[in-house]
N, C-alpha and C positions, 0 to 999 in steps of 0.2 A: 259392646259399644266401641267408640273411637279410641278410648283410653286403653282398651284391651290390646290395641294394635301398636302401642308405643312402648318401646323397650329402651334399656340403657346399656352403654358399653364404656369400657375404659382400656387404654393401652398404657402400660408402664414402659417408658422408653429406655430405661436402664436394663431391665430384665427382659423386655419385649414380651412380657406376659399380657395376655388379652383376657378381659372379663366380658362376658355377655350375660345379660339378665335372662330369665326364663322366657320372656316375651321375644327377645332377639333370637334365641334358639328356636322358638316356635315359628317365627316369621321365616327363618331359614329352612325350616323342616328338618332340623337337626336335634339330636338327643344328647343331653349333657353327659350321659354315661359313656357314649361311644365317640363323641367328637369333641376335641379340645382345640379351640381356635388359636391360631397364631396370626401374626401380622400378614404373613404370606397367604395362609389359607383363608383369612377373612377377605382379602382382596380378590382371591380366586373365586369367591362366591358370586362376584359380579359378572354380568354378561360381558363376554369378551370385547364387544364393541364399546362398552362403557369404562373398562378398566383404565386405559391410558388417561382419560380425563380425570378420573377419581384420583389416580396417583399424583397428577399435577396439582389438583386442588389441595390434597392433604400435604404434599411437599411444600406448597406455598404457605399453608397455614402454619406448618412447623417452623418455617424460616421467619415468618413475620410475627407469629404469636397471635394473629388475628383469628376471630371466630370464622367458621366456614359452614356452608350448607350446600347440598346438591340433591338432585333427584336422579335415580338410576334404576336399573333392573338387576335383580339377582336371579340366579338359576339354582333351584333347589336340587337335591340329590335325585329326586324322581323326574327331573327334567322340566318341571313346571316353572314358569317365569312369574315373578312378583315385582310389582312396581313399588319402590320404596323412596323415602327421603331420609337423609342422614345429616345431622348437624353436630358440630362439636367445637370445642375450644382447646387450645393448648394450655397445659398446666406448667407453671414455672416455679422454680425454687426461690428462696429468699434472695439468692444471688442473681436471679434472672435466667438461670439455665432451664431449658425445656426438659421437664422430667416426665411428662405424660400428656395424653389427650383423652378427653372424655366427652360424651354427648348422648344424644337420643337418636333412635332409629324407629321409623314408622312405616308400617305397611299401608300403602295407598291404593292397593289393587282394586278393592271394592269401590272406593270412591271414584277411581279412574273409570271403572266399568259403568258406574251409575252415570257419570258425566257423558260417557260415550253413548249410553242408551238414551239419555235425555236429548243429546244432539241429534241422534238418529230420528227420534220422534218429531223433533222440531222440523227437520228436513222433510220428513214424510208428510207432516201437516201442511208445510208450505207448498209442496208439490200437489197435494190434494186440493188445496185452496185455489192454486193457479189453474188446475184442470177444471174445477167447478166454475171458476170465474170466466174461463175462456169457452165454456160450452155454449152452443147456440140455443139450447133448451133452457127453460126456467127450472132451476134446481134449488131446493131447500133441504137442509139436512137437520135431523133431530137426533139426539142421543138415545141411549137405551131407556131412559126415563121419560122419553117424549118431550124433552126440553130443547128448544131451538139452539142450534149450533152456528149455522151459517147459511147464507143464500147468495146467489149471484145477481149481477145487474139485471139480467133478463127477468128474473123472478120479480124484482121490484118494479120493472117496467110493466109487467103483466098485472101486478097487484100494487099500484102506487099508494093506496090507502094504508099499506103496511109500512110505509115510509122507508126504514133502513134497518140495518142490523142492530143498532143501538136501541131502537124502539122495540125490537123483538127479543132482545137479550133477556134470558131468564124465563121467557114465556113458554108454556106448554103448547103442544099441538092443539089441544082443546081450546085454549085461550085464543090462539091465532084463528082457529076455525070460527069461534064466536065473533071475532072482529070482522071476519068475512061475512058472516050472517048479518051482523049489524049494518054492514055496508051493502046488504042485499045482493052480494055477488053470488051466494049460494042460496037458492030459493027452496030447496028440498027441506020440508018440515022435519023429516027423519034426522037430519044433521043436527038440528037444534034439540030434539028430544033425546038423541043417543049419539053424541059426538064420537064416543069410542067405537061404537058399532059402525058408524058411518065411514 
């Protein structure tokens, strides 16, 4: 689930020791036994194009003590790229001195891919609807369960008794066929006896 993709990290600013939770290791594609993160190697995990921005954000957070958050890309040891978000806060001592930073780290790759897939489907559906609408022929589309999906203006000009898409929404091909029969558009008795076979 989504919580499996959230890890925790901490940097001790005095010793410069870096702690990564198991999830942060997993997101980076690293093994705790063979990789010990430092401040420098942690920053080096980011995509080269993202590093300068990340360094500026973290430096500003350390100077101000304000929380920070950013989205960026990391490059794993195998070369694969993951989209991540990182947020954190500066930790201060009783005297107000910055002693550390800690926060959360989340892998957003699957979510980003899902969004891209949804966007691509929306674009494809829009293109398909425009093509259907602009066709000179009457076109009506049903899904795999024979339920009405869409029809163009030419279709409703040819069959005005079917009214509009709202009227046909949720109706099966058989139901639309029966409306046509009721309106005596189709006179073949076989259609009424066996709409599926017709």
